[in-house]
DORO-828231 format. One record per atom (N, C-alpha, C): x, y, z; residue in one letter. Coordinates in steps of 0.02 Angstrom, whole numbers, plus 32768, in hexadecimal, padded with zeros to 4 digits. Example, Ala and Ser with C-alpha at 12.3 -4.5 7.8 and 13.67 -1.06 7.14 Angstrom:
# DORO-828231
82947EE48186A/82677F1F8186A/82947F5B8186A/82827F908162S/82AC7FCB8165S/82858002818AS/
This chain:
# DORO-828231
032B48093584X/034A47FC3544X/039248173545X/03C547EE3538X/040A4805353BX/041948363502X/044148683512X/0455489934E0X/048C487C34B4X/048C488E3476X/04C148793449X/0501489F345BX/0536487B3464X/0576489A3475X/059B48A93434X/05AF48E8342EX/05D548FB33F1X/061C48E033F7X/063148BE33C3X/067348A033C4X/06A848D633BAX/06DB48D533E5X/070F490833E3X/074D48F033BDX/075148B033B2X/078C4895338FX/07774879334CX/07A14884331AX/0794486B32D7X/07D1484432C1X/07C7480832A8X/080047DF3294X/082247FA3255X/086147F13252X/088A48033218X/08B547C83208X/08B147AE31CDX/08D6477231BBX/090847833184X/094347663189X/097847723157X/099B47313147X/09B1472B310BX/09DC46F330F7X/0A22470E30EBX/0A5146F53110X/0A96470D310BX/0AC546D23102X/0AFD46DE30E0X/0B3046A930DBX/0B4E469B3120X/0B68465F3127X/0B87464B3167X/0BBF467A317BX/0BE44693314BX/0C1C46C0315CX/0C024700317CX/0BCA471B3163X/0BAE47583181X/0B95474A31C8X/0B74471131D0X/0B5C46FE3213X/0B9646F63243X/0BCD46D9322CX/0C0746CF3258X/0C244712326EX/0C2747423240X/0C4147843251X/0C1347A73283X/0BD247A33276X/0BA147C332A2X/0BA447A332E7X/0BA7476132EAX/0BAA473E332AX/0BE947503351X/0C204755332EX/0C5F4766334FX/0C5C47AD336CX/0C4347DB3345X/0C3D4821335CX/0C0C48263396X/0BD348023391X/0BA1480333C7X/0BBF47E83407X/0BE647B23401X/0C054794343CX/0C3647C5345CX/0C5C47E93433X/0C8B481A344DX/0C6848523473X/0C2C4862345FX/0C0448953481X/0BDA487734B9X/0BDA483534C0X/0BB2481534F4X/0B68481934E6X/0B54481534A8X/0B0F481C3494X/0AF947E0346BX/0AB947D73466X/0A9F47A1343BX/0AA247B833F2X/0A9F478833C5X/0A9F4798337EX/0A6547C7336EX/0A2A47B83388X/09EF47E1337AX/09F948283392X/0A10483133D0X/0A1B487533EAX/0A4F489A33C1X/0A85487733AFX/0ABB4896338AX/0AA348AE3345X/0A8048823321X/0A68489232DEX/0A3248C932E1X/0A0548C53312X/09D148F83319X/09F1493C3325X/0A2049403354X/0A4049803363X/0A66499C3327X/0A8A49703303X/0AB0498632C9X/0A8149A03292X/0A4A497D3287X/0A1A49913253X/09F849D33266X/09E449DA32A4X/09C34A1832BAX/09F44A5332B6X/0A334A4832CAX/0A664A7D32C7X/0A724A92327FX/0A764A623251X/0A804A73320AX/0A444A9931EFX/0A084A843202X/09CC4AA631EAX/09C94AEE3205X/09DB4AF83244X/09DB4B3B3261X/0A0D4B67323DX/0A484B4C322CX/0A7B4B723207X/0A5F4B8B31C4X/0A3F4B5E31A0X/0A234B71315FX/09EE4BA73167X/09C24B9E3198X/098D4BD031A3X/09AA4C1431B7X/09DE4C1431E0X/09FD4C5331F6X/0A204C7631BCX/0A3C4C4F318DX/0A5D4C6C3153X/0A2C4C8F3125X/09EF4C763123X/09BE4C9130F4X/098A4CBF3115X/098E4CC73156X/095C4CF13178X/096A4D3A316AX/09384D5F3154X/09434DA73149X/09494DCB318BX/09714DFF318AX/09794E2A31C5X/094F4E6831B8X/09204E7331E4X/08F34EAD31DCX/09034EE13212X/09034F2031FDX/090C4F56322DX/08EA4F953213X/08DE4FC13240X/08BD5000322DX/08ED502B3204X/08D3505B31DFX/08FF508831B9X/093150AD31E7X/091B50C13222X/094950E4324FX/097E50B3326BX/096950763278X/09995043328EX/09CC50333259X/09B65031321AX/09E4502431E2X/0A16505D31DAX/09FE509B31E1X/0A2C50D531DDX/0A6150D13214X/0A4C50C03251X/0A7C50BA3288X/0AAE5082327BX/0A96504A3260X/0AC15012324FX/0AF55026321BX/0ADF504831E7X/0B0D505E31B2X/0B3E509231CCX/0B2850BE31F8X/0B5550F03215X/0B8B50CE323EX/0B79509A3262X/0BAB50753289X/0BDE5054325CX/0BC550353226X/0BF3501431F7X/0C20504631D3X/0C05508031C4X/0C2B50B3319EX/0C5B50DB31CAX/0C5050DB320AX/0C7951033237X/0CBE50E43241X/0CE951093264X/0D2C50EF3271X/0D2A50B232A0X/0D5850863295X/0D5B504B32C0X/0D74505E3305X/0D58503F3337X/0D6C504B337CX/0D92500D3395X/0DCB501733B5X/0DEF4FDD33CDX/0DCA4FB93405X/0DCE4F783404X/0DB14F4F3439X/0DEA4F3F3469X/0DE64F5634A8X/0E1E4F4E34D6X/0E374F0534DCX/0E094ED534DDX/0E1D4E8F34E3X/0E454E7834A7X/0E324E8F346BX/0E564E7C342FX/0E9B4E9D342CX/0E9F4EDB3444X/0EE04EFD3447X/0F0F4ED73475X/0EF64EC534AFX/0F1F4EA034E0X/0F354E5D34C3X/0F084E3B34A2X/0F184DFA3485X/0F4D4E00344FX/0F494E343426X/0F7A4E3C33F0X/0FBF4E4F340BX/0FC34E673448X/10034E7B3465X/10244E42348CX/10004E0C3498X/101D4DD334BBX/104F4DAE348FX/10814D9134AEX/10AF4D673488X/108D4D253479X/10994D0C343DX/107E4CCB342BX/10A04C953455X/107E4C5D3461X/109C4C28348BX/10E14C123473X/10EB4C103431X/112C4BFA3417X/11614C31341AX/114C4C6E342CX/117B4CA53432X/11924CB0347AX/11744C8D34A9X/11864C9634EFX/11C94C7634FCX/11EA4C8E3531X/122C4C743541X/12274C2E355EX/12514C023544X/12514BBD355CX/127D4BB8359AX/12704B8835C7X/129B4B7D3600X/12E24B6D35E9X/13134B7B3613X/13594B7335FFX/136A4B2C35EAX/134B4AF93607X/13594AB435F4X/13454AA835ABX/130D4AC73596X/12F74ABF3551X/13254AE43521X/133E4B1F3537X/136C4B45350EX/13AC4B1E3504X/13C54AFE353AX/14024AD63535X/13F84A9C3504X/13BF4A7B3509X/13B14A4334DCX/13AD4A5C3495X/138F4A96348BX/138A4AB23448X/13CD4AC4342BX/13FA4ADF3455X/143C4AF1343BX/14644AB3342AX/145A4A7C3451X/147C4A3E3440X/14644A2333FDX/14234A2933F1X/14084A1233B0X/14264A3B3378X/142F4A7D3385X/144B4AA93352X/14934A963345X/14B94A86337AX/14FF4A723372X/15034A333346X/14D74A033352X/14D749C6332BX/14C649D532E2X/14974A0332D7X/14824A123292X/14B74A39326DX/14E64A5B3291X/151A4A823270X/15564A57325CX/15594A193273X/159149EE3262X/159049DD3218X/15CB49D331FDX/15D049C031B7X/15B7497931AEX/159349703179X/157A492D3169X/15A8490F3136X/15C248D53147X/15EF48B23119X/15C5488B30E7X/15D8488C30A8X/15B348643078X/15B9481A3088X/158347F63082X/158547AF3092X/15A747893059X/15C64753306DX/15E8472A303BX/15B446FE301AX/15B846FA2FD8X/158A46CE2FB4X/15A246872FB7X/157546592FBEX/158846132FC2X/158745F32F7FX/
């Protein structure tokens, strides 16, 4: 007698406007995924986010005291963050001389007097 096989997949049906389907299909194609895979992953990810937002965090009384002591204590610098904050921003770095020359030419042009245009 064959055993009954428990079904692992359950259908989910939705009615969506064409515009929503077009957006989903475009995004799925950009990710190289099927519409079904894309929608399933997006729905599961959204559901996990909601569950994580509402999940209580449980800890022992001694663990909670240690947690509060850490939060209440003085902040300790994170070496990687210190190094990052000391780096020059990309727009603050020195440009090659050819770019500086081009920039100074643009400045020269912008400093010229503008003559009022003649009305026709």
